[in-house]
C-alpha positions as CSV (number, residue, x, y, z in Angstrom):
1,M,0.1,-24.1,-2.6
2,S,-1.3,-22.1,0.4
3,D,-0.6,-24.8,3.0
4,V,2.8,-23.1,4.0
5,F,1.2,-20.3,5.8
6,G,-1.7,-22.6,7.2
7,S,0.8,-25.4,8.6
8,V,3.1,-22.9,10.6
9,T,2.1,-20.5,13.4
10,D,4.8,-17.9,13.6
11,L,6.5,-15.8,10.5
12,V,9.8,-16.8,11.5
13,A,9.2,-21.0,10.4
14,L,8.6,-19.7,6.9
15,L,12.4,-19.1,6.8
16,R,13.4,-22.1,8.7
17,R,11.2,-23.9,5.9
18,R,13.0,-22.4,3.6
19,V,16.7,-23.0,4.7
20,V,15.8,-26.5,4.8
21,M,14.1,-26.7,0.7
22,D,15.5,-23.9,-1.1
23,E,18.9,-22.9,0.9
24,D,21.6,-21.7,-2.2
25,R,18.3,-19.6,-3.9
26,T,18.6,-16.3,-3.6
27,A,16.0,-15.0,-1.4
28,C,16.5,-11.0,-1.8
29,E,18.4,-8.5,-4.2
30,V,18.6,-4.8,-5.3
31,A,17.7,-4.1,-9.0
32,G,21.1,-4.2,-10.8
33,G,23.3,-5.9,-8.6
34,A,23.8,-2.4,-7.0
35,G,23.2,-3.4,-3.0
36,G,24.1,-7.1,-3.1
37,A,22.2,-10.1,-2.3
38,L,21.1,-12.9,-0.1
39,T,20.8,-16.6,-0.4
40,Y,18.1,-17.9,2.2
41,A,21.1,-19.6,3.8
42,E,22.9,-16.0,4.5
43,L,19.3,-14.7,5.4
44,D,18.9,-16.9,7.8
45,R,22.5,-16.8,9.3
46,R,22.1,-12.8,9.4
47,A,18.9,-12.9,10.8
48,R,19.9,-15.3,13.8
49,A,22.7,-12.9,14.6
50,V,20.6,-9.7,15.0
51,A,18.6,-12.0,17.0
52,R,21.6,-12.8,19.4
53,L,22.3,-9.2,19.3
54,L,18.7,-8.3,20.5
55,R,18.4,-10.4,23.0
56,G,21.6,-9.3,24.9
57,R,20.0,-5.4,24.5
58,T,16.0,-5.6,24.6
59,T,13.1,-7.8,26.3
60,R,10.8,-9.9,24.7
61,G,7.8,-7.8,23.3
62,G,10.1,-4.8,23.1
63,R,9.7,-2.6,20.1
64,V,12.6,-2.5,17.7
65,V,12.5,0.0,15.0
66,L,14.2,-1.2,11.6
67,L,15.7,2.2,9.2
68,F,16.9,0.8,6.0
69,P,16.8,1.3,2.2
70,A,15.9,-1.1,-0.2
71,D,18.1,-4.0,0.9
72,P,18.1,-7.4,1.4
73,D,19.5,-6.5,5.2
74,F,16.4,-5.3,5.8
75,L,14.6,-8.6,5.8
76,S,18.1,-9.6,8.2
77,A,16.8,-7.3,10.6
78,L,12.9,-7.9,10.3
79,F,13.7,-12.1,10.8
80,G,16.0,-11.2,13.3
81,C,13.4,-9.2,15.6
82,W,11.0,-12.4,15.3
83,Y,13.7,-14.6,16.4
84,A,14.3,-12.5,19.3
85,G,11.0,-12.1,19.9
86,V,10.6,-8.8,20.0
87,V,8.2,-6.4,17.4
88,A,10.1,-4.9,14.2
89,V,8.8,-1.4,13.3
90,P,10.1,-0.5,10.2
91,L,9.7,3.2,9.7
92,P,10.8,5.3,6.4
93,Y,15.1,6.0,5.6
94,P,16.0,9.3,7.0
95,G,17.1,11.2,4.2
96,N,16.9,15.4,4.3
97,G,16.5,17.6,7.4
98,R,12.8,17.3,7.3
99,A,12.6,13.7,7.3
100,V,15.0,13.3,10.3
101,E,12.4,15.7,12.0
102,Q,9.5,13.9,11.1
103,L,11.7,10.4,12.1
104,S,12.8,11.8,15.5
105,A,8.9,12.5,16.1
106,S,8.0,9.0,15.3
107,I,10.6,7.3,17.3
108,Q,9.7,9.4,20.1
109,H,6.0,8.1,19.4
110,V,7.0,4.1,19.4
111,R,9.6,4.4,22.0
112,P,11.9,1.4,21.1
113,T,14.1,0.2,23.1
114,M,16.6,-0.4,19.6
115,I,17.2,0.7,16.5
116,L,18.7,-1.5,13.7
117,S,19.9,0.4,10.7
118,D,22.8,0.0,8.2
119,R,24.0,3.2,9.5
120,D,26.0,4.1,12.5
121,D,25.1,7.9,12.9
122,L,22.2,7.8,14.7
123,A,23.1,8.3,18.1
124,A,21.2,11.1,18.7
125,L,17.5,9.1,17.9
126,G,18.6,5.9,20.7
127,S,20.4,2.5,21.3
128,H,21.3,1.9,17.6
129,A,23.0,-1.0,16.0
130,T,23.7,-2.7,12.8
131,V,23.5,-5.8,10.7
132,T,26.8,-5.9,10.7
133,E,28.2,-5.3,13.7
134,A,25.5,-7.7,15.0
135,V,27.0,-10.4,12.5
136,A,30.4,-9.7,14.3
137,A,29.4,-9.8,17.3
138,A,27.4,-13.3,17.1
139,A,30.4,-15.3,17.2
140,G,30.8,-15.1,20.6
141,I,27.1,-15.1,21.7
142,P,25.5,-18.6,22.1
143,D,22.3,-19.0,19.8
144,S,18.9,-19.9,20.9
145,A,15.5,-20.6,19.8
146,E,12.7,-18.2,21.3
147,P,9.3,-19.9,21.7
148,H,6.6,-17.9,19.1
149,R,3.0,-17.6,20.2
150,P,0.4,-17.0,17.0
151,Y,-1.3,-14.0,19.2
152,E,1.8,-12.3,19.8
153,T,2.5,-8.6,18.0
154,A,4.9,-9.4,15.1
155,V,4.5,-5.5,13.3
156,L,3.9,-2.2,14.4
157,Q,2.6,-1.3,11.2
158,Y,2.4,2.6,10.3
159,T,-0.3,3.7,7.9
160,S,0.6,5.8,4.8
161,G,-1.2,9.1,6.3
162,S,-2.9,9.9,3.3
163,T,-6.2,11.0,5.3
164,G,-3.9,12.2,8.5
165,A,-1.2,11.8,10.8
166,P,0.4,8.0,10.2
167,K,-1.1,5.1,12.2
168,G,0.7,2.3,14.1
169,V,-1.3,-0.9,13.5
170,L,-0.4,-4.3,16.1
171,I,0.1,-7.3,13.4
172,T,-0.1,-10.3,15.2
173,H,1.7,-13.9,13.8
174,R,-1.7,-15.1,13.3
175,N,-2.6,-11.5,11.4
176,Y,0.3,-11.8,8.8
177,L,-0.4,-15.9,8.4
178,H,-3.9,-15.9,7.5
179,N,-3.8,-12.8,5.2
180,L,-1.4,-14.1,3.6
181,R,-2.5,-17.8,3.2
182,M,-5.7,-15.2,1.7
183,L,-3.0,-13.6,-1.1
184,A,-1.8,-16.7,-1.5
185,E,-5.2,-18.1,-3.1
186,F,-6.2,-15.3,-4.8
187,T,-2.7,-14.8,-7.0
188,G,-3.4,-18.7,-7.3
189,S,-6.7,-18.2,-8.8
190,I,-5.2,-15.8,-11.4
191,A,-2.1,-18.0,-12.8
192,P,-2.1,-21.2,-10.9
193,E,1.0,-22.6,-12.9
194,M,3.0,-19.6,-10.3
195,A,5.0,-21.3,-8.1
196,A,7.7,-20.2,-6.1
197,P,7.0,-16.0,-7.5
198,R,9.7,-13.8,-8.9
199,T,8.7,-10.5,-7.1
200,V,9.4,-7.2,-8.3
201,S,8.6,-4.2,-6.5
202,W,9.6,-0.8,-5.9
203,L,6.8,-0.1,-3.0
204,P,8.4,1.1,0.0
205,H,9.3,-1.7,2.6
206,F,7.9,-0.2,5.5
207,H,4.1,0.3,3.9
208,D,2.1,-2.4,4.1
209,M,1.5,-4.2,0.7
210,G,5.2,-3.4,0.4
211,L,6.3,-5.7,3.5
212,A,3.7,-8.1,2.6
213,L,5.4,-8.9,-1.2
214,L,8.6,-9.4,0.9
215,I,7.1,-11.8,3.2
216,Y,4.7,-13.3,1.0
217,T,7.7,-13.8,-1.1
218,V,9.6,-15.5,1.6
219,G,7.3,-18.2,2.4
220,R,6.8,-19.2,-1.3
221,G,10.7,-20.0,-1.5
222,G,10.7,-17.2,-4.5
223,T,13.2,-14.2,-5.1
224,S,12.6,-10.7,-4.6
225,T,14.3,-7.9,-6.5
226,V,13.6,-4.3,-5.2
227,I,14.0,-1.0,-6.6
228,P,14.1,1.9,-4.1
229,P,11.0,4.2,-4.4
230,M,12.7,7.3,-5.5
231,A,14.9,5.3,-8.5
232,F,11.1,4.1,-9.7
233,L,9.3,8.2,-9.7
234,R,12.3,9.3,-11.5
235,E,12.8,6.2,-13.8
236,P,9.1,4.7,-14.3
237,D,10.8,2.2,-16.9
238,L,13.4,0.9,-14.1
239,W,10.4,-1.3,-12.9
240,L,9.1,-2.4,-16.4
241,R,13.0,-3.1,-17.6
242,T,13.7,-4.9,-14.1
243,I,10.7,-7.6,-15.0
244,S,11.8,-8.0,-18.4
245,E,15.7,-8.9,-17.3
246,V,14.6,-11.0,-14.1
247,G,11.5,-12.7,-15.8
248,G,9.4,-11.1,-13.1
249,T,6.1,-13.0,-12.4
250,L,4.9,-10.9,-9.4
251,T,4.3,-7.1,-8.9
252,A,2.3,-4.3,-7.4
253,A,1.5,-0.7,-7.5
254,P,-1.1,2.3,-6.9
255,N,-3.2,3.4,-9.7
256,F,-0.9,6.1,-10.8
257,A,2.2,3.8,-11.2
258,F,0.3,2.3,-14.1
259,D,-0.4,5.8,-15.5
260,L,3.0,7.4,-14.9
261,C,4.7,4.5,-17.1
262,V,2.2,4.9,-20.0
263,R,3.4,8.9,-19.9
264,R,6.7,8.5,-19.4
265,V,8.0,5.3,-21.5
266,D,8.4,6.2,-25.1
267,A,6.0,4.0,-27.3
268,A,9.1,3.3,-29.3
269,R,10.9,1.7,-26.4
270,V,8.4,-1.4,-25.8
271,P,9.2,-3.5,-28.3
272,D,12.7,-3.7,-26.3
273,L,11.0,-4.8,-22.9
274,D,9.5,-8.7,-22.3
275,L,6.5,-8.6,-19.9
276,S,5.5,-11.8,-21.1
277,S,6.7,-13.1,-17.6
278,M,4.0,-11.2,-15.9
279,A,1.5,-13.1,-14.2
280,V,-0.1,-11.6,-11.4
281,M,-0.2,-7.7,-11.4
282,L,-1.4,-6.1,-8.4
283,N,-3.4,-2.9,-8.6
284,A,-4.1,-1.5,-5.0
285,A,-4.0,1.5,-2.6
286,E,-5.9,3.9,-4.9
287,P,-9.0,3.7,-6.8
288,V,-8.7,1.9,-10.1
289,R,-9.5,3.1,-13.4
290,P,-10.5,1.3,-16.0
291,L,-8.9,4.0,-18.5
292,T,-5.6,3.5,-16.6
293,L,-5.9,-0.5,-17.4
294,D,-7.2,0.1,-20.9
295,R,-4.0,2.5,-21.6
296,F,-1.4,0.5,-19.4
297,T,-2.6,-2.8,-21.7
298,R,-2.5,-1.0,-24.9
299,H,0.6,0.7,-24.5
300,F,2.6,-1.9,-23.2
301,A,1.3,-5.2,-25.6
302,A,3.9,-5.0,-27.8
303,A,6.1,-6.2,-24.5
304,G,3.9,-8.9,-24.5
305,L,2.1,-8.0,-21.3
306,P,-0.6,-10.8,-20.7
307,A,-3.9,-9.2,-20.5
308,T,-4.8,-11.7,-17.9
309,A,-2.4,-10.1,-15.5
310,F,-3.8,-7.6,-14.0
311,A,-5.7,-7.9,-11.0
312,P,-7.0,-5.0,-8.8
313,C,-7.8,-5.9,-5.4
314,Y,-8.5,-3.6,-2.1
315,G,-6.9,-3.7,1.3
316,L,-5.3,-1.6,4.2
317,A,-2.7,-1.6,6.9
318,E,-5.4,-2.5,9.3
319,G,-6.4,-5.5,8.1
320,T,-2.6,-6.5,7.8
321,V,-2.9,-6.1,3.9
322,F,-5.1,-8.0,1.4
323,V,-9.2,-7.6,2.0
324,S,-10.5,-8.8,-1.4
325,G,-9.2,-9.3,-4.9
326,V,-10.7,-9.7,-8.6
327,R,-10.7,-13.1,-9.5
328,R,-11.7,-13.0,-13.3
329,T,-9.4,-11.7,-15.9
330,P,-9.0,-9.3,-17.5
331,P,-11.1,-7.1,-15.3
332,R,-14.2,-5.5,-16.6
333,P,-15.6,-2.2,-16.1
334,V,-19.3,-1.8,-14.7
335,H,-21.3,1.6,-15.4
336,F,-23.2,2.8,-13.0
337,D,-25.4,5.6,-13.1
338,T,-24.0,8.7,-11.7
339,G,-26.6,10.9,-10.3
340,R,-28.3,8.0,-8.1
341,L,-24.1,6.8,-7.5
342,Q,-23.9,10.0,-5.8
343,H,-27.0,10.0,-4.0
344,G,-25.8,7.1,-2.4
345,R,-27.3,4.1,-4.9
346,A,-25.6,2.1,-7.2
347,T,-27.8,1.0,-10.2
348,P,-26.7,0.2,-13.6
349,A,-26.2,3.2,-15.7
350,T,-29.1,4.1,-18.1
351,G,-27.9,7.9,-19.2
352,A,-24.7,9.3,-17.5
353,A,-22.3,6.8,-16.5
354,Q,-19.4,6.2,-14.0
355,A,-17.4,3.3,-15.3
356,M,-15.5,1.6,-11.8
357,I,-13.4,-1.6,-11.7
358,G,-14.9,-3.8,-8.7
359,A,-12.2,-5.0,-6.1
360,G,-13.1,-8.5,-6.4
361,H,-15.4,-11.2,-4.0
362,R,-14.7,-11.5,-0.5
363,P,-12.4,-14.1,0.5
364,E,-12.7,-17.0,2.3
365,G,-12.1,-16.6,6.0
366,L,-13.2,-13.2,6.3
367,T,-16.6,-11.1,6.6
368,V,-17.2,-7.8,4.5
369,R,-20.1,-5.4,5.0
370,I,-21.4,-2.4,3.9
371,V,-22.9,-0.3,7.1
372,D,-24.5,3.3,7.4
373,P,-21.4,5.2,9.1
374,V,-24.1,7.0,11.2
375,S,-27.0,4.5,11.9
376,R,-24.5,1.5,12.2
377,V,-27.4,-0.6,10.6
378,E,-26.2,-2.7,7.4
379,C,-26.8,-1.4,4.0
380,A,-28.7,-3.2,1.2
381,P,-27.1,-4.6,-1.8
382,G,-26.3,-1.9,-3.9
383,E,-26.1,1.2,-0.8
384,V,-23.2,2.7,-0.8
385,G,-21.4,2.7,3.0
386,E,-18.8,2.9,4.9
387,I,-16.6,-0.7,4.8
388,W,-16.5,-2.8,7.7
389,V,-14.5,-6.4,7.9
390,T,-13.7,-8.8,10.6
391,G,-11.6,-11.7,10.6
392,P,-8.4,-13.3,11.6
393,S,-6.1,-10.9,9.4
394,V,-7.8,-7.7,11.0
395,G,-5.0,-6.2,13.5
396,I,-5.3,-5.6,16.9
397,G,-5.8,-2.0,17.5
398,Y,-3.4,1.1,17.1
399,W,-0.1,1.7,19.5
400,Q,-1.4,4.2,22.1
401,R,-4.9,5.1,20.7
402,D,-8.4,4.3,21.5
403,P,-9.2,0.4,19.9
404,A,-12.9,1.4,19.3
405,G,-12.5,1.6,15.5
406,F,-11.4,-2.1,15.4
407,R,-14.2,-3.3,18.3
408,A,-17.2,-1.6,16.3
409,R,-21.2,-3.3,16.4
410,I,-23.1,-3.3,13.7
411,E,-26.8,-2.7,15.4
412,G,-29.4,-5.2,15.5
413,F,-27.3,-7.7,13.5
414,D,-24.5,-9.9,15.6
415,D,-22.1,-9.7,18.7
416,R,-18.2,-9.8,16.3
417,A,-16.1,-6.9,15.9
418,Y,-15.7,-5.1,13.2
419,L,-13.1,-2.9,12.0
420,R,-14.2,0.4,10.4
421,T,-12.3,0.7,7.3
422,G,-13.1,4.6,6.8
423,D,-13.3,3.5,3.0
424,L,-17.2,4.2,1.4
425,G,-17.7,1.1,-0.8
426,F,-20.9,-0.9,-2.0
427,L,-21.9,-4.6,-3.1
428,H,-23.0,-5.0,-6.6
429,E,-23.8,-8.9,-7.8
430,D,-21.7,-10.0,-4.6
431,E,-18.6,-8.0,-5.7
432,L,-17.1,-5.1,-3.7
433,F,-16.6,-1.6,-5.3
434,V,-15.0,1.3,-3.2
435,A,-16.2,4.8,-3.7
436,G,-13.6,6.7,-1.7
437,R,-13.0,7.4,1.8
438,L,-15.4,8.4,4.6
439,A,-12.9,11.2,5.6
440,D,-12.8,12.9,2.0
441,R,-15.9,12.7,0.8
442,I,-17.3,16.4,-0.7
443,V,-21.3,16.5,-0.3
444,I,-22.4,19.6,-2.1
445,G,-26.1,19.7,-3.1
446,G,-26.8,16.7,-0.9
447,R,-24.7,14.9,-3.4
448,G,-21.5,12.6,-2.4
449,L,-18.6,13.6,-4.6
450,D,-15.2,11.9,-5.0
451,P,-12.4,14.3,-4.8
452,Q,-9.9,11.3,-6.6
453,D,-12.9,11.8,-9.3
454,L,-12.0,15.3,-9.6
455,E,-8.8,14.9,-9.9
456,Y,-8.4,12.4,-12.6
457,T,-10.8,14.9,-14.6
458,I,-8.2,17.1,-14.2
459,E,-4.7,16.0,-14.4
460,R,-5.9,14.1,-17.9
461,G,-8.3,17.0,-19.2
462,V,-5.6,19.9,-18.6
463,P,-2.6,19.4,-21.1
464,A,-0.8,21.8,-19.4
465,L,-0.4,19.4,-16.4
466,A,1.3,16.8,-18.4
467,G,-0.4,14.6,-16.2
468,R,0.9,15.9,-13.0
469,R,-1.3,15.9,-9.7
470,C,-3.6,18.4,-8.4
471,A,-5.7,17.7,-5.1
472,V,-9.6,19.0,-4.8
473,V,-10.3,20.2,-1.1
474,R,-13.0,22.0,0.9
475,H,-12.0,25.6,2.5
476,G,-15.0,26.2,4.5
477,D,-17.7,26.1,1.7
478,R,-15.3,27.0,-1.1
479,L,-14.5,23.8,-3.7
480,I,-10.6,24.4,-4.2
481,V,-8.2,22.6,-6.7
482,L,-4.3,22.7,-6.0
483,A,-2.7,22.2,-9.2
484,E,1.4,21.2,-10.0
485,V,2.3,22.6,-13.2
486,R,5.7,23.6,-14.6
487,G,6.0,26.7,-16.5
488,E,3.1,28.9,-17.5
489,T,-0.2,28.4,-16.0
490,P,-2.9,27.5,-18.3
491,P,-6.3,29.8,-17.5
492,T,-8.1,29.0,-14.1
493,D,-11.3,29.0,-16.3
494,V,-10.1,25.9,-18.3
495,V,-10.1,23.7,-15.1
496,R,-13.7,25.5,-13.9
497,A,-15.2,24.4,-17.0
498,L,-13.9,21.0,-17.4
499,V,-15.0,20.1,-13.8
500,S,-18.3,21.6,-14.6
501,A,-18.6,19.6,-17.6
502,A,-17.5,16.3,-16.2
503,H,-19.3,16.6,-12.7
504,D,-21.5,19.7,-12.2
505,V,-20.1,21.1,-9.9
506,T,-18.2,24.5,-9.1
507,V,-14.5,25.0,-8.4
508,D,-14.2,28.5,-6.9
509,D,-10.1,28.2,-7.4
510,V,-7.4,27.2,-8.5
511,V,-4.2,27.1,-6.7
512,W,-1.2,26.5,-8.9
513,L,2.3,25.0,-7.5
514,P,5.0,23.9,-8.5
515,P,6.2,20.0,-9.2
516,G,6.7,18.4,-5.7
517,G,4.4,21.1,-3.9
518,I,1.7,18.6,-3.3
519,P,2.3,16.8,0.1
520,V,2.5,13.2,-1.0
521,T,3.3,9.6,1.1
522,T,6.2,7.9,0.3
523,S,3.8,5.6,-2.3
524,G,2.7,8.3,-3.9
525,K,-0.6,9.3,-2.5
526,V,-2.1,12.5,-1.8
527,R,-1.7,13.5,1.5
528,R,-5.5,15.4,1.8
529,S,-4.8,16.4,5.4
530,A,-1.7,18.0,4.9
531,C,-3.2,19.7,1.4
532,R,-6.1,21.3,3.7
533,R,-3.4,22.7,6.0
534,L,-1.1,23.8,2.9
535,L,-4.1,25.5,1.5
536,A,-5.1,27.2,5.2
537,D,-2.0,28.5,5.1
538,R,-1.7,30.5,1.9
539,M,-5.0,31.7,2.5
540,A,-4.1,33.2,5.9
541,T,-1.1,34.5,4.4
542,S,-2.9,36.1,1.3
543,G,-5.9,37.4,3.6
544,T,-8.3,35.8,1.7
């Protein structure tokens, strides 16, 4: 099953193979038929047209920015870049004025030779063209095939920016093919009967997981049905209705999306859905909460959702996307002693316990180690440290940044270069558990606290929040909660008492914000550095 990714040396070959085997099959479509669809033959024809246009306006290895909504022609532009031997740079589609400003700053950082989009009003951003223009112009340009090399950069993949400014990761053809092969082996271990996947995704295609799902589906000869991310956030049941309508077998989302569906999809409407086709439902990008999995499974049981579909996993853009995943299904929570975990040791619970879902076992071909971030000495099993990764999936560095984070060495161990992920974790019974972000860690009285644990307690314990977001940040030596609320704000003491009882820490203040007031990434993750800046600005304005 995974041989397709191991038997080719570049990503273009995936599409070429699909044209030979499945030319009339739909490669990509927009949910509800609103944005059209492309067969594999049409996708290849339009991608070659894009390549002919690019060869006349760019040089090999140049960077081409892709600005598309959830649209099949994004794939035409993506594979067109690879046909032409240039680097694809997917960026968020411009919307309001603020988004255009941010896009302009990103483009200045990328310094592209060309911009491809579905819009023709981007002259202020630089040289640009649309896929429609490329197809129209292709008739007079001879077709040719560029030789591809596995170690050439295929994608400049920007991170989500949840802990700081987004960074561009340089991902080669080899990186991608190795990572997709691991993903195929992982999904195959859960659903061996799943051949060509029927993928349904609302994840932004300019982020690592959304992009990987599209390319993976092409490689496997399946069909992708894409949903605009904002459409999902406005109407979460659109995701589930689409799975029901097309017989989706593969999807992925962060943990918050499953909670959102439970809150926003009325139980009376669940029997109208048919989720029995779902084979693999990846849960990643945030800590996977046992309570979330349990609630989602019970809430949508009447829709025929298989309990075995859930597949918690761990990954990051710097590692292409996939690092590890849970092979046993359904996933089971493991309970660790809360106090010892906060002091850096993961031991089975004997008193107060924290339930955690593991991120699975490390795949063949990739090495994952837990390392003390200060001494750079490998941690013993059960010790919390930074997750370090090495292997063919790890990108080659950041665009215009020091590559030191991709070339770390473990003291007294080996000479291999490791990626420092910035994520904290530990190994228990040879399974990886993720314990938060190193940059976000809050240390109080010698205890290390993950702010997401405190946020999860608040979001589900304060009825007035109705499940809306909150963010826990440090401001000097004070612990502050930012929380979104509609209407009357609850007493601050309610939040303080809740956090004190659950985590034995004191909240100094709560800042109430309107819905949408907490900065988040385009995939819905809290942007913590932006939250800290927001809090600092408010404190400066108020003089506190």
